[in-house]
C-alpha positions in Angstrom: -70.7 60.6 -19.9 -68.5 59.2 -22.5 -67.3 55.6 -22.5 -63.7 55.1 -23.3 -62.8 52.0 -25.0 -59.4 50.6 -24.5 -57.7 48.3 -26.8 -56.3 45.2 -25.3 -52.5 45.2 -25.7 -51.6 42.1 -27.6 -48.4 40.3 -26.9 -46.4 39.6 -30.1 -47.1 36.1 -31.0 -44.3 33.7 -30.4 -42.9 32.7 -33.7 -43.0 29.0 -34.3 -39.9 28.2 -36.4 -40.7 24.5 -36.3 -37.6 23.5 -34.4 -37.6 21.7 -31.1 -35.6 22.8 -28.0 -34.8 20.6 -25.0 -34.3 22.9 -22.0 -34.3 22.8 -18.3 -37.8 23.5 -16.9 -38.0 26.3 -14.3 -39.9 24.1 -11.8 -37.5 21.1 -12.2 -37.0 18.5 -14.8 -36.7 19.0 -18.5 -39.0 20.2 -21.2 -39.5 20.1 -25.0 -40.4 23.4 -26.5 -41.5 24.0 -30.1 -39.9 27.0 -31.7 -39.6 30.0 -29.5 -42.7 29.2 -27.6 -43.1 29.7 -23.9 -45.2 26.5 -23.2 -43.6 23.1 -23.0 -44.8 20.6 -25.5 -43.8 17.8 -23.0 -42.2 17.9 -19.6 -40.0 15.0 -18.3 -37.9 14.1 -15.3 -34.7 13.5 -17.3 -32.9 15.2 -20.1 -32.6 11.9 -21.9 -36.4 11.3 -22.0 -37.0 14.9 -23.3 -34.3 14.4 -26.0 -35.9 11.2 -27.1 -39.3 12.8 -27.4 -37.9 15.8 -29.2 -36.0 13.5 -31.7 -39.2 11.6 -32.5 -41.2 14.8 -33.0 -38.5 16.4 -35.2 -38.0 13.2 -37.3 -41.7 13.1 -38.1 -41.7 16.7 -39.1 -38.2 16.7 -40.8 -36.9 19.5 -38.6 -34.1 20.2 -36.1 -33.6 19.5 -32.3 -31.5 21.8 -30.1 -30.2 20.3 -26.9 -29.6 23.0 -24.3 -27.4 22.5 -21.2 -28.3 23.4 -17.6 -27.2 27.0 -18.2 -29.3 27.4 -21.4 -26.5 27.3 -24.0 -27.0 25.0 -27.0 -24.8 22.0 -26.6 -25.9 20.0 -29.5 -28.1 20.2 -32.6 -29.5 17.4 -34.7 -31.3 17.8 -38.0 -33.8 15.4 -39.5 -34.0 16.5 -43.1 -36.2 14.8 -45.7 -34.3 12.6 -48.1 -34.4 14.0 -51.6 -36.4 11.7 -53.8 -34.3 9.9 -56.2 -35.6 9.4 -59.7 -37.1 6.0 -60.1 -34.7 3.6 -61.7 -35.7 2.5 -65.1 -35.9 -1.2 -65.4 -33.3 -2.5 -67.8 -34.9 -3.6 -71.0 -34.1 -7.1 -71.9 -31.5 -7.1 -74.6 -32.9 -8.8 -77.7 -30.5 -11.3 -79.1 -30.3 -11.3 -82.8 -31.6 -14.5 -84.1 -29.0 -16.6 -85.7 -29.5 -16.0 -89.4 -28.7 -19.0 -91.5 -25.5 -18.6 -93.5 -25.9 -17.7 -97.1 -26.4 -20.8 -99.1 -23.8 -21.4 -101.7 -25.4 -21.9 -105.0 -24.5 -24.9 -107.1 -23.3 -22.5 -109.8 -19.7 -21.5 -109.4 -19.1 -17.9 -108.6 -18.2 -15.8 -111.6 -14.7 -14.7 -111.7 -14.1 -11.2 -112.7 -11.7 -10.9 -115.5 -9.1 -8.3 -115.3 -8.1 -6.9 -118.7 -4.8 -5.5 -119.1 -4.2 -3.1 -121.8 -0.7 -2.8 -123.2 0.2 0.4 -124.8 2.3 0.2 -127.8 4.9 2.7 -128.7 4.6 4.3 -132.0 
C-alpha cells in the first residue's frame, strides 16, 4: 500500500504595506488593521479611539493612516512622513576685526619733491 502525501495548500500571505486602516469591525465597534491584514491590531468601541491609536502607531513608523467609513470606503488619509534632515548649520565664525594700525609716522625730514623738468624744443 502506497502512502500518498498531500501538500498543505498555503494561503497567500497577506502583504503588509505598513499602512494602518481604521475600519468597522464585523462584530461591532472599530478596528485598526495593519496593511492588508485580516487580523485587527486593536479593536475599540468608537471610531475616534481607533483613529487615535492608528495615528500614534503611524506617526511612530512614519507611515499612513486610512480612515474608512461605515460602508468601507476611504474617507480620509493622513500621512506621517519623516522630516528630511536638514544639514547642520555652520556656526558663524567670529569676524576678526583688523587691529587699528598706527598711522604712518611722519618723519622729521621733509618729503622730497619731485622735480618736473620741462624740455623746450627750439626751432632750427
